[in-house]
C-alpha positions as CSV (number, residue, x, y, z in Angstrom):
1,M,-18.7,31.6,1.1
2,P,-19.5,29.9,4.3
3,I,-21.1,26.3,3.2
4,S,-24.5,25.4,3.7
5,S,-25.9,23.9,6.8
6,E,-27.4,20.8,4.4
7,H,-23.9,20.4,3.4
8,L,-22.5,19.8,6.4
9,L,-25.1,17.6,7.4
10,A,-24.5,15.6,4.4
11,E,-20.5,15.6,5.3
12,A,-21.3,14.2,8.8
13,T,-23.6,11.6,7.2
14,D,-19.9,10.4,5.5
15,W,-17.6,10.9,8.2
16,R,-19.8,9.1,10.5
17,M,-20.5,5.9,7.7
18,L,-15.9,6.1,6.9
19,G,-15.9,5.8,11.2
20,L,-18.2,2.9,10.7
21,L,-16.5,1.6,8.1
22,L,-13.4,1.6,9.6
23,S,-14.4,0.2,12.8
24,C,-14.2,-3.5,14.2
25,P,-17.8,-4.7,13.5
26,R,-20.3,-4.6,16.7
27,S,-24.0,-5.4,17.3
28,G,-26.5,-2.7,15.2
29,W,-22.7,-1.9,13.0
30,L,-25.0,-3.0,9.9
31,Q,-28.2,-1.6,10.8
32,E,-27.1,1.4,11.2
33,L,-24.4,1.7,8.1
34,D,-27.6,0.6,6.2
35,S,-29.6,3.5,7.2
36,L,-27.0,6.5,6.6
37,A,-26.3,4.9,3.3
38,A,-29.8,4.9,2.6
39,T,-29.7,9.0,3.1
40,S,-26.0,9.7,1.9
41,E,-25.4,10.1,-2.1
42,D,-21.6,9.1,-1.9
43,Q,-21.8,6.3,-4.0
44,Q,-18.7,4.4,-2.6
45,L,-19.8,4.6,1.0
46,Q,-22.7,3.9,0.0
47,Q,-21.2,0.2,-2.1
48,A,-18.7,0.0,0.8
49,T,-21.7,-0.6,2.6
50,A,-23.6,-3.1,0.3
51,A,-20.1,-5.2,0.2
52,A,-19.7,-4.8,4.2
53,R,-22.7,-7.0,4.6
54,D,-21.1,-9.9,3.1
55,E,-17.7,-9.5,4.1
56,A,-17.4,-7.7,7.6
57,D,-17.0,-9.4,10.4
58,E,-15.4,-9.3,13.7
59,S,-13.1,-12.0,12.9
60,A,-11.9,-10.7,9.7
61,Y,-11.4,-7.4,10.3
62,H,-8.6,-8.8,13.2
63,T,-7.2,-10.4,10.4
64,I,-6.5,-7.3,8.9
65,F,-6.2,-4.8,11.4
66,G,-5.1,-7.3,14.7
67,P,-1.7,-8.0,15.9
68,G,0.1,-9.2,12.7
69,G,-2.1,-8.1,10.5
70,P,-0.8,-6.1,7.6
71,A,-2.7,-2.6,8.4
72,A,-2.1,-0.5,11.4
73,A,-5.6,1.7,11.8
74,R,-3.8,3.9,15.5
75,E,-2.1,7.3,14.2
76,V,0.8,5.6,16.8
77,S,1.9,4.0,14.5
78,Y,2.9,6.6,12.0
79,Q,4.2,9.3,14.5
80,R,7.6,9.2,15.9
81,S,7.2,8.4,19.5
82,S,8.7,11.2,21.0
83,F,5.3,13.1,19.8
84,T,2.6,9.8,21.3
85,G,2.2,11.9,24.1
86,R,1.3,15.3,22.3
87,F,-0.5,14.0,19.4
88,L,-2.6,12.3,22.1
89,A,-3.3,14.9,24.7
90,E,-4.1,17.3,21.7
91,L,-6.7,14.8,20.0
92,K,-7.8,14.2,23.6
93,E,-8.1,18.1,24.6
94,A,-10.2,18.6,21.3
95,Y,-12.5,15.6,22.5
96,A,-12.8,17.1,25.3
97,A,-13.6,21.0,24.4
98,F,-16.1,19.7,22.4
99,A,-18.2,17.1,24.5
100,Y,-17.6,14.5,22.1
101,E,-17.7,11.0,23.7
102,S,-17.2,8.4,21.0
103,T,-19.2,5.7,20.2
104,I,-17.3,4.1,17.5
105,G,-15.6,1.3,20.6
106,E,-12.3,2.3,19.0
107,A,-8.5,4.3,20.6
108,P,-8.8,7.6,20.5
109,D,-6.3,7.5,17.9
110,H,-7.8,5.5,15.4
111,V,-8.6,6.4,11.9
112,A,-12.4,5.3,12.9
113,T,-12.5,7.6,15.8
114,Q,-11.1,10.6,13.8
115,A,-13.6,9.9,10.7
116,D,-16.4,9.9,13.4
117,F,-14.9,12.8,14.9
118,V,-15.0,15.1,12.0
119,G,-18.5,14.4,11.1
120,Y,-19.7,14.6,14.7
121,L,-17.6,18.9,14.0
122,R,-19.1,18.7,10.7
123,L,-22.4,18.5,13.3
124,K,-21.7,21.2,15.3
125,E,-21.1,23.3,12.3
126,A,-24.0,22.9,11.0
127,Y,-25.7,24.1,13.8
128,A,-23.5,26.6,14.7
129,R,-24.3,28.5,11.2
130,A,-27.4,27.7,11.5
131,Q,-27.6,29.9,14.9
132,D,-25.8,32.0,12.8
133,N,-22.9,31.5,15.3
134,T,-20.1,32.3,13.5
135,E,-17.5,32.3,15.3
136,Q,-18.3,28.8,17.1
137,A,-18.9,27.8,13.0
138,E,-15.0,29.1,12.4
139,L,-13.7,27.2,15.5
140,T,-15.4,24.1,14.5
141,A,-14.5,24.5,11.1
142,R,-10.2,24.9,11.8
143,T,-10.7,22.5,14.3
144,A,-12.0,19.6,11.9
145,Q,-9.5,20.9,9.4
146,R,-6.8,20.5,12.2
147,I,-7.9,17.0,12.6
148,I,-7.9,15.9,9.1
149,M,-4.0,17.6,7.8
150,D,-2.7,16.8,11.4
151,H,-3.9,13.6,12.1
152,L,-5.7,11.4,9.0
153,A,-3.7,12.4,6.6
154,L,-0.4,10.6,7.9
155,I,-3.2,7.4,8.1
156,A,-4.6,8.2,4.9
157,E,-2.2,7.0,2.3
158,P,-0.5,4.3,3.7
159,L,-4.0,2.6,5.1
160,V,-5.3,3.1,1.2
161,E,-2.4,1.2,-0.4
162,I,-2.6,-1.3,2.1
163,L,-6.1,-1.7,2.5
164,Q,-6.4,-2.0,-1.5
165,N,-5.0,-5.4,-1.6
166,S,-6.7,-6.8,1.7
167,G,-9.4,-9.1,-0.1
168,F,-11.8,-7.5,1.5
169,R,-13.6,-4.6,-0.9
170,Y,-15.3,-2.5,1.6
171,L,-12.2,-1.9,3.4
172,A,-10.8,-0.8,0.0
173,L,-13.7,1.0,-1.0
174,A,-13.5,3.1,2.6
175,A,-10.1,3.9,2.7
176,T,-10.4,5.3,-0.7
177,A,-13.4,7.1,-0.2
178,L,-11.2,8.7,3.0
179,Y,-8.0,9.0,1.3
180,Q,-9.8,11.1,-1.3
181,R,-11.3,13.6,1.2
182,V,-8.1,13.6,3.0
183,G,-5.2,13.3,0.3
184,P,-1.9,13.1,1.2
185,A,0.5,14.1,4.1
186,P,1.2,17.6,4.8
187,T,4.8,18.4,4.3
188,L,4.6,22.0,6.4
189,P,4.5,22.0,10.1
190,A,1.7,21.2,11.8
191,A,-0.2,24.3,12.1
192,E,-0.5,26.0,16.2
193,P,-4.1,24.2,17.8
194,P,-7.3,26.3,17.9
195,D,-8.4,28.3,21.1
196,Y,-10.2,25.9,22.9
197,E,-11.2,28.2,26.0
198,S,-13.1,30.5,23.3
199,L,-15.3,27.6,22.2
200,V,-18.9,27.8,24.0
201,P,-19.9,24.0,24.4
202,L,-23.0,23.0,22.0
203,D,-24.9,19.8,23.4
204,P,-25.4,17.5,20.1
205,C,-28.5,19.8,19.4
206,G,-27.0,23.0,19.2
207,I,-28.2,24.8,22.4
208,E,-25.4,26.2,24.6
209,A,-24.9,23.6,27.9
210,D,-24.9,24.7,31.4
211,A,-22.3,26.2,32.7
């Protein structure tokens, strides 16, 4: 049974919150989190946002994720070096195929960027299903699942273990929420990438983009 558009929109909100919580605080960062938390039903993300009000700032973030910090936020740190070009190219291809332009302010393989992209895909899927565009919706759903299984799953488990002891409750809660959605890294080989050539681009309002 297809996921309802309402559920997909709620998931889009929660994934956007995860992307923000795991990114470096910036101007307007907390205000956007507060706005999203007001509509989210995820208590863990609400608690993370509340903790972020007291704990989050740029310098604190860099003590955790900056050079010499205990945690790595980019997938490149979890991949074997021989695959670096391949997985980065795949991520950039997926972003381009769905006209995703990150407002997170982090690298393409950063955990925050990838989480935000999943939220963006949930939004795209909701619009596609609302228009009864089954093919578009299924391709979008497959892409989101691939990002989760083949990319975020490599980061989530080691990240949650480190951030549990980081001293920053908001990061620990965000990492736990991410891991609960992603689970452990799969042991099976990665699947073939989706067929992006069949994608009909949609703008953020679900309208087909001009050719």
